C-alpha atoms as a printed R data frame, in Angstrom:
    type eleno elety resid chain resno       x       y       z
1   ATOM     1    CA   MET     A     1  -8.646 -13.979  -5.944
2   ATOM     2    CA   ARG     A     2 -10.235 -17.422  -6.378
3   ATOM     3    CA   GLY     A     3  -7.889 -19.744  -4.307
4   ATOM     4    CA   ARG     A     4  -7.356 -22.185  -7.277
5   ATOM     5    CA   CYS     A     5  -6.397 -19.178  -9.387
6   ATOM     6    CA   GLU     A     6  -3.747 -17.970  -7.316
7   ATOM     7    CA   ASP     A     7  -1.016 -18.664  -9.489
8   ATOM     8    CA   ASP     A     8  -3.080 -17.564 -12.598
9   ATOM     9    CA   PHE     A     9  -3.941 -14.302 -10.921
10  ATOM    10    CA   GLU     A    10  -0.278 -13.693  -9.999
11  ATOM    11    CA   ALA     A    11   1.027 -14.543 -13.731
12  ATOM    12    CA   HIS     A    12  -1.885 -12.078 -14.804
13  ATOM    13    CA   TYR     A    13  -0.041  -9.121 -13.342
14  ATOM    14    CA   ARG     A    14   3.649 -10.530 -13.682
15  ATOM    15    CA   ASP     A    15   3.483 -11.504 -17.374
16  ATOM    16    CA   ARG     A    16   0.864  -8.915 -18.747
17  ATOM    17    CA   TRP     A    17  -0.064  -5.874 -16.586
18  ATOM    18    CA   MET     A    18   3.321  -5.002 -15.625
19  ATOM    19    CA   SER     A    19   4.919  -4.959 -19.156
20  ATOM    20    CA   GLU     A    20   1.561  -3.961 -21.015
21  ATOM    21    CA   LEU     A    21   1.024  -1.220 -18.552
22  ATOM    22    CA   ALA     A    22   4.185   0.438 -19.244
23  ATOM    23    CA   SER     A    23   3.854   0.694 -23.091
24  ATOM    24    CA   ASP     A    24   3.012   4.396 -23.236
25  ATOM    25    CA   GLY     A    25   4.926   5.686 -20.362
26  ATOM    26    CA   ASP     A    26   2.122   6.677 -18.235
27  ATOM    27    CA   ALA     A    27   2.280   4.187 -15.603
28  ATOM    28    CA   ARG     A    28   4.004   1.365 -13.836
29  ATOM    29    CA   LEU     A    29   3.181  -1.289 -11.318
30  ATOM    30    CA   LEU     A    30   5.182  -0.473  -8.162
31  ATOM    31    CA   TRP     A    31   4.311  -3.584  -5.755
32  ATOM    32    CA   TYR     A    32   2.525  -6.589  -5.907
33  ATOM    33    CA   THR     A    33   1.946  -8.158  -2.515
34  ATOM    34    CA   HIS     A    34  -0.031 -10.966  -0.701
35  ATOM    35    CA   GLN     A    35  -1.747 -10.416   2.682
36  ATOM    36    CA   ALA     A    36   0.102 -13.065   4.813
37  ATOM    37    CA   HIS     A    37  -2.023 -16.126   5.582
38  ATOM    38    CA   GLY     A    38  -3.183 -16.236   9.168
39  ATOM    39    CA   SER     A    39  -3.087 -12.359   9.233
40  ATOM    40    CA   GLY     A    40  -6.674 -11.656   7.747
41  ATOM    41    CA   PRO     A    41  -8.916 -12.964   5.006
42  ATOM    42    CA   ALA     A    42  -7.217 -15.498   2.644
43  ATOM    43    CA   TYR     A    43  -6.204 -15.155  -0.977
44  ATOM    44    CA   ARG     A    44  -5.918 -11.487  -0.835
45  ATOM    45    CA   VAL     A    45  -3.535  -9.455  -2.935
46  ATOM    46    CA   VAL     A    46  -2.598  -5.628  -2.637
47  ATOM    47    CA   THR     A    47  -1.077  -3.902  -5.768
48  ATOM    48    CA   VAL     A    48   0.341  -0.311  -5.969
49  ATOM    49    CA   THR     A    49   0.242   1.300  -9.336
50  ATOM    50    CA   ALA     A    50   1.664   4.659  -9.897
51  ATOM    51    CA   VAL     A    51   0.305   7.077 -12.779
52  ATOM    52    CA   ARG     A    52   2.385  10.154 -14.176
53  ATOM    53    CA   ASP     A    53  -0.316  12.648 -13.533
54  ATOM    54    CA   GLY     A    54  -4.286  13.097 -13.900
55  ATOM    55    CA   ALA     A    55  -4.155  13.036 -17.489
56  ATOM    56    CA   ALA     A    56  -2.243   9.732 -17.668
57  ATOM    57    CA   TYR     A    57  -4.987   8.476 -15.363
58  ATOM    58    CA   GLU     A    58  -7.659   9.313 -17.578
59  ATOM    59    CA   ARG     A    59  -5.744   7.661 -20.430
60  ATOM    60    CA   LEU     A    60  -5.164   4.412 -18.406
61  ATOM    61    CA   ILE     A    61  -9.027   4.259 -17.577
62  ATOM    62    CA   GLN     A    62  -9.634   4.428 -21.392
63  ATOM    63    CA   ARG     A    63  -7.137   1.764 -22.210
64  ATOM    64    CA   VAL     A    64  -8.865  -0.651 -19.721
65  ATOM    65    CA   ALA     A    65 -12.415   0.255 -20.720
66  ATOM    66    CA   SER     A    66 -12.065   0.180 -24.327
67  ATOM    67    CA   GLY     A    67  -8.414  -0.092 -25.469
68  ATOM    68    CA   ASP     A    68  -5.378  -2.315 -25.485
69  ATOM    69    CA   LEU     A    69  -5.980  -3.416 -21.847
70  ATOM    70    CA   ARG     A    70  -9.678  -4.204 -21.884
71  ATOM    71    CA   ALA     A    71  -8.574  -8.061 -22.672
72  ATOM    72    CA   TRP     A    72  -6.576  -7.836 -19.719
73  ATOM    73    CA   ALA     A    73  -9.171  -6.529 -17.435
74  ATOM    74    CA   ARG     A    74 -11.759  -9.097 -18.913
75  ATOM    75    CA   ASP     A    75  -9.446 -12.220 -18.191
76  ATOM    76    CA   LEU     A    76  -8.830 -10.840 -14.844
77  ATOM    77    CA   ASP     A    77 -12.602 -10.942 -14.079
78  ATOM    78    CA   GLY     A    78 -12.608 -14.738 -14.209
79  ATOM    79    CA   LEU     A    79  -9.880 -15.108 -11.470
80  ATOM    80    CA   GLN     A    80 -11.236 -13.046  -8.786
81  ATOM    81    CA   TYR     A    81 -14.294 -12.593  -6.733
82  ATOM    82    CA   GLY     A    82 -14.012  -8.675  -6.795
83  ATOM    83    CA   SER     A    83 -11.824  -6.010  -6.115
84  ATOM    84    CA   THR     A    84 -11.609  -2.612  -4.254
85  ATOM    85    CA   GLY     A    85  -9.490   0.247  -5.895
86  ATOM    86    CA   LYS     A    86  -8.480   3.743  -4.486
87  ATOM    87    CA   VAL     A    87  -6.995   6.696  -6.019
88  ATOM    88    CA   LEU     A    88  -4.197   7.931  -3.796
89  ATOM    89    CA   VAL     A    89  -1.847  11.121  -3.459
90  ATOM    90    CA   ALA     A    90   1.246  10.929  -1.919
91  ATOM    91    CA   LEU     A    91   1.630  13.569   1.155
92  ATOM    92    CA   PRO     A    92   4.113  16.333   0.585
93  ATOM    93    CA   TRP     A    93   6.564  14.738   3.005
94  ATOM    94    CA   SER     A    94   6.357  11.090   2.207
95  ATOM    95    CA   PRO     A    95   9.359   9.437   1.460
96  ATOM    96    CA   LEU     A    96   7.976   8.463  -2.030
97  ATOM    97    CA   ALA     A    97   6.522  11.706  -2.831
98  ATOM    98    CA   THR     A    98   7.101  11.265  -6.413
99  ATOM    99    CA   VAL     A    99   7.830   8.260  -8.660
100 ATOM   100    CA   GLU     A   100  10.459   8.258 -11.552
101 ATOM   101    CA   ILE     A   101   8.229   6.340 -13.630
102 ATOM   102    CA   ASP     A   102  10.795   5.721 -16.434
103 ATOM   103    CA   ALA     A   103  13.213   4.133 -13.618
104 ATOM   104    CA   VAL     A   104  10.721   1.539 -12.311
105 ATOM   105    CA   PRO     A   105  11.525  -2.157 -13.759
106 ATOM   106    CA   VAL     A   106   8.814  -3.447 -16.144
107 ATOM   107    CA   GLU     A   107  10.429  -7.033 -16.657
108 ATOM   108    CA   PRO     A   108  10.122  -9.508 -13.536
109 ATOM   109    CA   ALA     A   109  13.404 -10.141 -11.719
110 ATOM   110    CA   ASP     A   110  13.572 -12.209  -8.574
111 ATOM   111    CA   HIS     A   111  14.732 -10.725  -5.383
112 ATOM   112    CA   GLU     A   112  14.091 -11.636  -1.529
113 ATOM   113    CA   LEU     A   113  10.653 -11.537  -0.131
114 ATOM   114    CA   THR     A   114  10.205  -8.334   2.301
115 ATOM   115    CA   LEU     A   115   7.138  -7.618   4.737
116 ATOM   116    CA   TYR     A   116   5.284  -4.594   4.801
117 ATOM   117    CA   MET     A   117   2.689  -3.375   7.589
118 ATOM   118    CA   GLU     A   118   0.054  -1.306   5.775
119 ATOM   119    CA   ASP     A   119  -1.806   0.819   8.363
120 ATOM   120    CA   THR     A   120  -5.073   2.682   7.058
121 ATOM   121    CA   GLY     A   121  -6.525   5.070   9.469
122 ATOM   122    CA   TRP     A   122  -9.911   6.923   9.710
123 ATOM   123    CA   PRO     A   123  -9.491  10.001  11.895
124 ATOM   124    CA   HIS     A   124 -12.212  11.690  13.682
125 ATOM   125    CA   ALA     A   125 -10.108  14.879  13.731
126 ATOM   126    CA   PRO     A   126  -9.348  16.807  10.450
127 ATOM   127    CA   LEU     A   127  -7.455  14.810   7.911
128 ATOM   128    CA   ASP     A   128  -4.731  17.364   8.099
129 ATOM   129    CA   ASP     A   129  -4.473  17.214  11.742
130 ATOM   130    CA   TYR     A   130  -4.062  13.689  11.475
131 ATOM   131    CA   THR     A   131  -1.303  13.637   8.833
132 ATOM   132    CA   ARG     A   132   0.773  16.343  10.353
133 ATOM   133    CA   PHE     A   133   0.674  14.104  13.431
134 ATOM   134    CA   TRP     A   134   2.091  11.506  11.571
135 ATOM   135    CA   GLU     A   135   4.788  13.845  10.211
136 ATOM   136    CA   GLU     A   136   5.508  15.475  13.419
137 ATOM   137    CA   VAL     A   137   5.094  12.561  16.224
138 ATOM   138    CA   TYR     A   138   5.058   9.154  14.514
139 ATOM   139    CA   ALA     A   139   7.596   9.480  11.829
140 ATOM   140    CA   PRO     A   140  10.373  10.936  14.052
141 ATOM   141    CA   MET     A   141   9.301   8.159  16.608
142 ATOM   142    CA   LEU     A   142   9.917   5.383  13.918
143 ATOM   143    CA   GLU     A   143  13.453   7.041  13.267
144 ATOM   144    CA   ARG     A   144  14.617   6.071  16.505
145 ATOM   145    CA   SER     A   145  13.243   2.761  16.062
146 ATOM   146    CA   SER     A   146  14.449  -0.333  14.488
147 ATOM   147    CA   LEU     A   147  10.904  -1.944  13.894
148 ATOM   148    CA   LEU     A   148   9.332  -0.223  11.075
149 ATOM   149    CA   SER     A   149  10.636   2.076   8.053
150 ATOM   150    CA   ILE     A   150   8.109   4.546   6.417
151 ATOM   151    CA   GLU     A   151   8.215   3.904   2.683
152 ATOM   152    CA   ALA     A   152   5.265   6.012   1.642
153 ATOM   153    CA   CYS     A   153   2.185   7.960   3.134
154 ATOM   154    CA   PHE     A   154  -0.890   8.438   1.171
155 ATOM   155    CA   GLN     A   155  -4.337   9.951   1.401
156 ATOM   156    CA   ALA     A   156  -7.310   9.261  -0.471
157 ATOM   157    CA   ALA     A   157  -7.735  11.464  -3.373
158 ATOM   158    CA   HIS     A   158 -10.862  13.870  -2.827
159 ATOM   159    CA   GLY     A   159 -13.926  11.990  -4.355
160 ATOM   160    CA   ALA     A   160 -11.659   8.807  -5.077
161 ATOM   161    CA   GLY     A   161 -12.029   6.842  -1.875
162 ATOM   162    CA   PRO     A   162 -13.290   7.175   1.604
163 ATOM   163    CA   ARG     A   163 -12.730  10.622   3.319
164 ATOM   164    CA   PRO     A   164 -11.188  11.010   5.674
165 ATOM   165    CA   GLU     A   165  -8.730   8.326   5.083
166 ATOM   166    CA   ALA     A   166  -4.719   7.989   5.298
167 ATOM   167    CA   ILE     A   167  -2.406   5.127   4.668
168 ATOM   168    CA   LEU     A   168   1.180   4.442   6.011
169 ATOM   169    CA   TRP     A   169   3.131   1.968   3.700
170 ATOM   170    CA   GLN     A   170   5.715   0.624   6.098
171 ATOM   171    CA   LYS     A   171   8.694  -1.805   5.583
172 ATOM   172    CA   VAL     A   172   9.145  -4.220   8.513
173 ATOM   173    CA   VAL     A   173  12.799  -4.005   9.389
174 ATOM   174    CA   SER     A   174  12.744  -6.173  12.697
175 ATOM   175    CA   HIS     A   175  10.805  -9.367  12.493
176 ATOM   176    CA   GLU     A   176  11.639 -10.246  16.195
177 ATOM   177    CA   GLY     A   177  10.271  -6.517  17.122
178 ATOM   178    CA   LEU     A   178   7.061  -7.412  15.126
179 ATOM   179    CA   LEU     A   179   6.598 -10.648  16.894
180 ATOM   180    CA   HIS     A   180   7.089  -8.866  20.307
181 ATOM   181    CA   LEU     A   181   4.576  -6.105  19.362
182 ATOM   182    CA   LEU     A   182   1.941  -8.966  18.600
183 ATOM   183    CA   GLU     A   183   2.565 -10.848  21.515
184 ATOM   184    CA   SER     A   184   2.620  -7.943  24.001
185 ATOM   185    CA   GLU     A   185   0.465  -5.987  25.829
186 ATOM   186    CA   THR     A   186   1.052  -2.093  25.897
187 ATOM   187    CA   ARG     A   187   2.666  -1.263  29.299
188 ATOM   188    CA   PRO     A   188   0.445   1.265  31.233
189 ATOM   189    CA   GLU     A   189   3.289   3.868  31.386
190 ATOM   190    CA   LEU     A   190   3.336   3.843  27.512
191 ATOM   191    CA   LYS     A   191  -0.411   5.261  27.341
192 ATOM   192    CA   ARG     A   192   0.178   8.176  29.828
193 ATOM   193    CA   PRO     A   193  -0.232  11.660  28.585
194 ATOM   194    CA   GLY     A   194   2.712  12.578  26.487
195 ATOM   195    CA   THR     A   195   3.058   9.279  25.027
196 ATOM   196    CA   PHE     A   196   2.191   8.214  21.383
197 ATOM   197    CA   MET     A   197  -0.422   5.709  22.181
198 ATOM   198    CA   HIS     A   198  -2.271   8.356  24.391
199 ATOM   199    CA   ASP     A   199  -1.796  11.481  22.313
200 ATOM   200    CA   ALA     A   200  -2.607   9.692  19.025
201 ATOM   201    CA   LEU     A   201  -6.248   9.274  20.398
202 ATOM   202    CA   ALA     A   202  -6.893  12.844  19.833
203 ATOM   203    CA   VAL     A   203  -7.046  12.570  16.292
204 ATOM   204    CA   ARG     A   204  -7.775   8.814  15.551
205 ATOM   205    CA   ASP     A   205  -8.979   5.657  17.322
206 ATOM   206    CA   GLN     A   206  -9.969   3.591  14.363
207 ATOM   207    CA   TRP     A   207  -7.158   2.172  12.017
208 ATOM   208    CA   GLU     A   208  -6.623  -1.469  10.441
209 ATOM   209    CA   SER     A   209  -3.286  -2.871   9.863
210 ATOM   210    CA   ARG     A   210  -2.423  -5.481   7.304
211 ATOM   211    CA   LEU     A   211   0.821  -7.604   6.907
212 ATOM   212    CA   LEU     A   212   1.650  -7.718   3.253
213 ATOM   213    CA   ARG     A   213   4.303  -9.969   1.810
214 ATOM   214    CA   THR     A   214   5.976  -9.020  -1.501
215 ATOM   215    CA   SER     A   215   6.316 -11.302  -4.662
216 ATOM   216    CA   ALA     A   216   9.927 -12.459  -5.362
217 ATOM   217    CA   TRP     A   217   9.218 -10.603  -8.590
218 ATOM   218    CA   SER     A   218   7.651  -7.389  -7.411
219 ATOM   219    CA   PRO     A   219   9.246  -4.235  -8.975
220 ATOM   220    CA   MET     A   220   9.687  -2.578  -5.386
221 ATOM   221    CA   TYR     A   221  10.225  -4.539  -2.087
């Protein structure tokens, strides 16, 4: 967003999008997060919105294009330089495989701030092989760790985002562990065959990590 419009931009989502989106029961805002300053480009926000199904998404598009959400979208244009959207589908084994739409809050309520690590990967192996590696190797490894907790796993829907691309949405459980990860080199013994860092190179060597901090009112955190 435009730096001077940061508060207005957030209010636009908190006071309008979150409640107006939910008026027909098709969709809910799940997360509103800031890319933490010092961890990438400034004044970047990442939001995640859930829609009930494909027909609900079509109705949402029409609401933004010519219906009750058109004024919201028009006003938003004056607060940002641009935006990039993707249509994502949850992987079958994702902890958030489905969303109970009706249970998601539609009114802001303050809570503690939480930190997420969003990992987006672009595999050179088939996408299924990449996400299977997450399921069979990465997820069990994290279960034995206190650093991150996988909250959701997505892949871009066919024709609605880069292919192949998959996203891990992970809550930072240990801030001390994250600091150690950032300030330490990977030890040679952790890059040998049979280790995650070595074996993961069979499916990908290109990914991007972002540190995202939830707002105090984000419906999910």
